[in-house]
MARVEX-110595 format. One line per 8 residues: their letters; for each residue x, z, y of C-alpha. Coordinates in steps of 0.02 Angstrom, whole numbers, always signed. Example, Ala and Ser with C-alpha at 12.3 -4.5 7.8 and 13.67 -1.06 7.14 Angstrom:
<atoms>
as = +615,+390,-225  +684,+357,-53
</atoms>
This chain:
<atoms>
mrthvgtt = -935,+691,+1140  -828,+539,+1111  -950,+403,+1059  -826,+274,+996  -641,+234,+993  -669,+81,+1098  -536,+10,+1212  -518,-160,+1290
aarrkfwg = -422,-212,+1133  -510,-284,+982  -574,-156,+856  -525,-150,+674  -659,-223,+562  -773,-103,+471  -770,-222,+321  -625,-332,+272
wglegtqa = -448,-337,+336  -384,-338,+513  -463,-342,+684  -634,-410,+728  -626,-598,+740  -480,-617,+618  -577,-649,+459  -539,-796,+347
tdaevrel = -625,-950,+418  -760,-1043,+322  -638,-1188,+302  -506,-1071,+234  -630,-997,+110  -682,-1170,+51  -500,-1224,+34  -462,-1068,-68
aqrlhdrf = -609,-1103,-184  -549,-1282,-210  -372,-1224,-246  -432,-1099,-376  -534,-1235,-460  -398,-1367,-457  -254,-1257,-514  -339,-1133,-630
giqssgpv = -510,-1205,-671  -594,-1053,-594  -767,-1089,-524  -830,-982,-380  -1010,-926,-353  -1002,-914,-165  -969,-892,-30  -1093,-760,+21
dapklsdi = -1099,-696,+199  -991,-552,+256  -1089,-397,+309  -1132,-364,+490  -1141,-189,+561  -1327,-216,+590  -1348,-247,+403  -1300,-72,+349
tlrdprvv = -1381,+98,+363  -1282,+258,+370  -1351,+427,+321  -1367,+554,+462  -1220,+672,+485  -1240,+829,+380  -1136,+935,+499  -1138,+941,+688
vpatlagf = -978,+914,+785  -937,+1083,+864  -912,+1092,+1051  -730,+1138,+1026  -696,+969,+943  -818,+858,+1035  -691,+785,+1157  -598,+688,+1022
csvdkhdr = -730,+663,+885  -852,+521,+856  -1016,+492,+766  -1019,+310,+820  -1088,+196,+685  -939,+78,+686  -814,+221,+677  -904,+303,+531
aehtlgks = -923,+137,+438  -741,+92,+465  -689,+256,+382  -805,+239,+232  -712,+114,+122  -532,+66,+86  -461,-107,+51  -470,-132,-136
mrdfvigl = -577,-263,-223  -697,-122,-264  -713,-79,-80  -742,-260,-29  -877,-285,-162  -966,-123,-115  -959,-176,+68  -1031,-347,+26
errydtpp = -1175,-257,-58  -1202,-161,+106  -1181,+5,+13  -1107,+122,+143  -1189,+269,+58  -1057,+403,+88  -985,+388,+263  -890,+532,+343
dfvafpck = -1004,+644,+443  -893,+617,+593  -720,+549,+633  -588,+649,+725  -459,+560,+833  -338,+699,+881  -232,+669,+1034  -107,+809,+1001
eadvvavl = -56,+921,+858  -165,+1062,+925  -316,+951,+893  -264,+932,+710  -249,+1121,+697  -421,+1143,+774  -501,+1022,+650  -422,+1109,+500
dwandnnv = -468,+1282,+563  -650,+1233,+592  -663,+1140,+426  -584,+1285,+332  -712,+1406,+405  -860,+1292,+373  -825,+1222,+199  -798,+1044,+264
avipfggg = -679,+925,+175  -548,+836,+281  -478,+665,+234  -318,+615,+326  -335,+431,+374  -182,+326,+414  -214,+141,+437  -357,+135,+312
ssvadgid = -265,+16,+196  -281,+121,+38  -317,+25,-122  -320,+182,-231  -480,+265,-171  -376,+383,-67  -477,+388,+94  -657,+367,+34
pggvgddy = -776,+512,+74  -882,+467,-77  -754,+541,-195  -759,+714,-119  -911,+773,-216  -1055,+888,-173  -964,+1054,-158  -936,+1033,+29
agvvsldl = -1051,+1046,+178  -982,+883,+247  -831,+769,+265  -723,+733,+417  -607,+583,+424  -450,+632,+521  -380,+476,+603  -208,+500,+684
rqlnqvld = -200,+334,+776  -182,+420,+944  -23,+507,+884  +80,+349,+894  +237,+378,+996  +424,+386,+966  +460,+559,+1039  +648,+566,+1028
ldrdsrsa = +784,+443,+982  +957,+489,+921  +1058,+328,+941  +1218,+408,+876  +1135,+455,+712  +1021,+303,+708  +864,+407,+687  +706,+447,+783
liqtgvlg = +570,+579,+792  +406,+485,+773  +222,+533,+775  +149,+480,+610  -9,+392,+669  +92,+243,+732  +60,+78,+643  +203,-33,+586
paledqlr = +204,-162,+727  +189,-30,+864  +333,+67,+789  +445,-86,+786  +396,-127,+966  +456,+44,+1022  +620,+32,+926  +662,-147,+974
phglsmrf = +727,-111,+1152  +854,+7,+1074  +916,-125,+951  +847,-23,+806  +723,-49,+666  +659,+41,+513  +660,-125,+417  +519,-54,+314
ymqafefs = +393,-191,+282  +254,-206,+156  +103,-319,+142  -4,-189,+232  +127,-168,+371  +10,-227,+509  -123,-96,+471  -33,+49,+391
slggwiat = +44,+201,+473  +207,+295,+459  +112,+448,+398  +25,+343,+267  +191,+274,+206  +260,+449,+186  +104,+526,+110  +88,+389,-21
raaghfan = +274,+361,-58  +263,+180,-3  +398,+52,-45  +462,-75,+81  +502,-256,+41  +660,-270,+147  +749,-148,+34  +834,-156,-133
lhtqiddy = +960,-19,-94  +842,+99,+0  +668,+54,-62  +551,+204,-63  +505,+291,+99  +591,+445,+27  +758,+368,+72  +711,+359,+256
vqglrvvt = +646,+535,+288  +764,+656,+377  +638,+792,+413  +451,+825,+426  +323,+926,+522  +164,+960,+423  +7,+1051,+477  -80,+1144,+335
prgavqtr = -233,+1257,+334  -111,+1403,+321  -1,+1348,+467  +135,+1222,+510  +287,+1182,+403  +441,+1117,+494  +586,+1058,+387  +766,+1051,+448
rlpsdgag = +830,+881,+502  +984,+838,+401  +1073,+683,+333  +1079,+766,+162  +1039,+937,+92  +1081,+1029,-68  +992,+1190,-25  +873,+1209,-171
vsadrlfi = +713,+1111,-198  +680,+994,-52  +534,+1046,+58  +519,+867,+119  +496,+805,-58  +349,+921,-82  +252,+829,+53  +318,+652,+25
gsegtlgv = +187,+579,-92  +64,+723,-72  -73,+600,-15  -153,+717,+111  -187,+855,-15  -60,+984,+46  -56,+955,+233  -64,+830,+375
iteawmrl = +105,+754,+418  +109,+743,+608  +291,+705,+649  +441,+640,+554  +625,+614,+589  +662,+444,+511  +825,+353,+474  +840,+185,+562
qdrpkhra = +949,+30,+553  +1028,-84,+682  +924,-240,+697  +1001,-378,+590  +1089,-525,+673  +1155,-618,+523  +1051,-686,+380  +1072,-796,+228
sasfrfrd = +948,-838,+92  +916,-956,-50  +781,-991,-178  +814,-1046,-356  +709,-1129,-489  +709,-1085,-673  +624,-1175,-815  +642,-1020,-922
feaawkat = +567,-854,-863  +683,-751,-973  +836,-830,-893  +758,-799,-723  +733,-613,-748  +905,-594,-825  +980,-675,-670  +876,-557,-563
ravaqsgl = +942,-409,-660  +1121,-469,-637  +1098,-480,-449  +1020,-307,-444  +1168,-236,-541  +1303,-330,-443  +1320,-208,-298  +1279,-347,-174
wpancrll = +1118,-257,-121  +1017,-405,-57  +883,-369,+72  +763,-466,-36  +768,-509,-220  +598,-568,-278  +553,-663,-436  +391,-762,-453
npveaafs = +335,-818,-625  +265,-996,-638  +84,-944,-612  +125,-835,-462  +233,-972,-387  +97,-1102,-408  -38,-994,-336  +62,-960,-178
gagdgkvs = +106,-1142,-156  +291,-1107,-180  +301,-1191,-351  +218,-1319,-463  +163,-1203,-604  +306,-1255,-718  +451,-1157,-644  +490,-979,-595
ilivafes = +562,-953,-422  +691,-822,-375  +712,-784,-190  +872,-696,-136  +909,-648,+45  +1045,-550,+134  +1050,-481,+310  +1168,-378,+417
adhpmdaw = +1186,-317,+595  +1376,-319,+578  +1442,-473,+491  +1395,-645,+423  +1325,-643,+247  +1401,-805,+183  +1516,-720,+58  +1375,-614,-12
margneiv = +1263,-766,-27  +1401,-866,-110  +1426,-732,-242  +1239,-717,-266  +1232,-905,-295  +1370,-894,-425  +1277,-759,-520  +1110,-849,-519
lsyggvvs = +1183,-1019,-563  +1274,-943,-711  +1102,-905,-787  +1040,-1082,-766  +957,-1069,-596  +949,-1223,-486  +960,-1205,-297  +803,-1274,-217
dasgdgqk = +816,-1209,-38  +954,-1120,+55  +979,-1059,+233  +1102,-970,+343  +1089,-897,+517  +949,-979,+614  +887,-1087,+469  +740,-1072,+353
ageadrwr = +713,-1092,+167  +556,-1191,+124  +498,-1108,-38  +537,-935,+28  +441,-972,+187  +290,-1037,+92  +289,-879,-13  +312,-769,+142
dffirgpy = +168,-852,+234  +54,-833,+84  +108,-652,+61  +72,-606,+243  -96,-695,+241  -142,-613,+74  -238,-462,+141  -348,-574,+248
lkeayarl = -392,-678,+95  -448,-528,-10  -617,-529,+77  -630,-716,+41  -610,-688,-146  -748,-558,-141  -862,-675,-46  -826,-813,-173
giiretfe = -868,-705,-322  -689,-710,-387  -599,-563,-465  -431,-562,-381  -351,-392,-401  -180,-322,-436  -89,-181,-521  +94,-135,-509
tactwrdw = +215,-26,-605  +399,-1,-648  +498,+14,-809  +678,+7,-870  +768,-155,-907  +784,-106,-1090  +595,-87,-1104  +554,-237,-995
pefhagvv = +538,-381,-1122  +420,-285,-1238  +334,-202,-1090  +295,-365,-1002  +234,-452,-1159  +122,-305,-1207  +47,-282,-1034  +9,-467,-1013
eatqkavd = -67,-477,-1188  -180,-326,-1162  -233,-382,-988  -266,-563,-1037  -369,-507,-1187  -477,-400,-1072  -493,-542,-945  -551,-662,-1079
aecgrgtv = -675,-536,-1149  -750,-491,-980  -741,-655,-887  -727,-792,-1017  -570,-859,-937  -442,-813,-807  -256,-792,-783  -128,-654,-763
acrlthvy = +17,-688,-645  +173,-584,-620  +308,-561,-490  +449,-436,-476  +425,-362,-303  +570,-239,-315  +720,-236,-431  +837,-92,-463
pdgpapyy = +998,-82,-564  +902,+12,-699  +737,-82,-700  +609,-196,-616  +445,-160,-527  +326,-295,-590  +168,-333,-491  +28,-417,-587
tvlaparr = -114,-519,-514  -276,-555,-607  -380,-709,-560  -546,-735,-648  -726,-786,-614  -844,-640,-589  -1028,-615,-623  -1120,-568,-466
gaelqqwa = -1171,-387,-477  -1053,-352,-622  -885,-373,-533  -845,-187,-531  -885,-162,-715  -783,-316,-762  -632,-259,-663  -647,-80,-725
aikeaase = -631,-140,-905  -482,-251,-862  -397,-113,-763  -422,+12,-904  -344,-104,-1032  -197,-142,-919  -169,+40,-871  -175,+101,-1050
avlrlggt = -45,-31,-1096  +66,+17,-950  +71,+200,-1001  +86,+163,-1188  +236,+50,-1157  +329,+172,-1044  +287,+117,-867  +218,+213,-719
ithhhavg = +36,+200,-667  +92,+154,-491  +256,+104,-411  +195,+104,-231  +4,+98,-220  -20,+287,-233  -128,+388,-353  -283,+426,-250
ryhrpwyd = -437,+452,-355  -424,+280,-433  -268,+315,-537  -307,+496,-576  -355,+471,-760  -186,+393,-798  -83,+499,-678  -152,+653,-765
qqrpdlfa = -81,+583,-928  +85,+534,-849  +133,+695,-760  +199,+844,-861  +72,+983,-887  +183,+1121,-817  +217,+1017,-663  +30,+997,-639
ealgaakq = +15,+1187,-640  +156,+1202,-514  +75,+1073,-400  -89,+1167,-413  +1,+1326,-361  +71,+1236,-208  -105,+1178,-166  -169,+1357,-180
aldpagil = -32,+1420,-65  -55,+1289,+71  -241,+1248,+58  -326,+1394,-30  -502,+1335,+16  -466,+1161,-55  -527,+1064,+97  -388,+933,+105
npgvlidp = -435,+767,+22  -520,+844,-131  -498,+749,-293  -349,+647,-235  -192,+674,-339  -252,+844,-401  -416,+937,-411  -459,+1061,-272
npre = -442,+1243,-314  -599,+1327,-381  -695,+1398,-235  -751,+1579,-230
</atoms>
């Protein structure tokens, strides 16, 4: 039996973000605590020590790995611990408390599609739940064995990291057939020699997989024309307990309901996506960007809307409110900052940037940094560095006893002013009630011609031992406001089990029945990721 996934490369951490040895340094944690105190008056109660593997105890596996699967499965302690928790604040707090109470019974690392089929066949026959595991970056309780319940003999975490190759590349069509276990950096490394890129980046890019992007309907940050992963998918291959589904690879298709769309966003509940034909782009050669300051947030978002509706299609159009800008070090807490960037593989972007400048300046924006090919913009770079480092700092907030958590949504431009005011009011009221003080920041991570996708960050002092209850109350207040005011419960963080109460309210009842019928057809025993997105079918 495979005892661990070990290679000569560093392992991913079982708690926290990244590889072993990449945690936030003690100096970085202290600096973060000082910054929170100086800028927001938030006092930390830490730091406490991060958990060591020797600190935790895992229950014994409840099912034995069968001989037919032993060659690619592991009961190694590190492997099981790594696949126990996701990457939300809840997961970090539970990990700090050394509560790894519901690990998978074993972890499967298939090396070929036949291994995936073998796992599903065995699990189907033995009443074992299977959780597809991409990069493990879920913040929606989408990969945690603890949510499966007691109706199953055991739980297997199905980790596709060995299925990580570009299998075929069509340069004429700018597309590639890719195994879905590949992580973002490895995918770009394989495409780079061909002058191609997906240009699909998100904060979890480093430790998220192509299959995870597709299964959770992820949204990339180098996209305001093609944003959701839906826009990149040409065709899929999906292994279900009933057999494989292979969709036809096409640039567009009007033949009835799209089979691809059934599986995009299915979050591992209908099948395991093993291969995907994905649309690519030529790697950009020309870039131009600028950042603008606004004293008035309303003028800032109106300028952002005008850019989104201009047809210029910037690669990046991101608005930080004063609190968000100050926290990232990009602003002074008095101004909002709008970052606009263009890129192309074909032509210089000066004309696009010039028109973008005209639009933003007409709303009262003031240019603070600008760049062209080969130059950098200071505020944009400070924000980018903070954004990339963000996942590594999440463990630091937990160690400090600070609630730092986010929620994101989308709404129409017509609803936006009332929506934003109502969501901030409800969230701030809950923060004050639960924590005594704290702040709610906002940025627009994606903007569309018909509406923005606001991303809210809550910063507040926590009470040790009560962090999860405090955040649950804040999250409930925010989520109820989001739905009441017309937004979606998630723009790109997936539903998982975490957002189920509000997703169940958001989706139409007849659609829920139709989705349940699809589940029954593809996974009649209900073994695939039970409780995520929809409930498993009643068992005989």
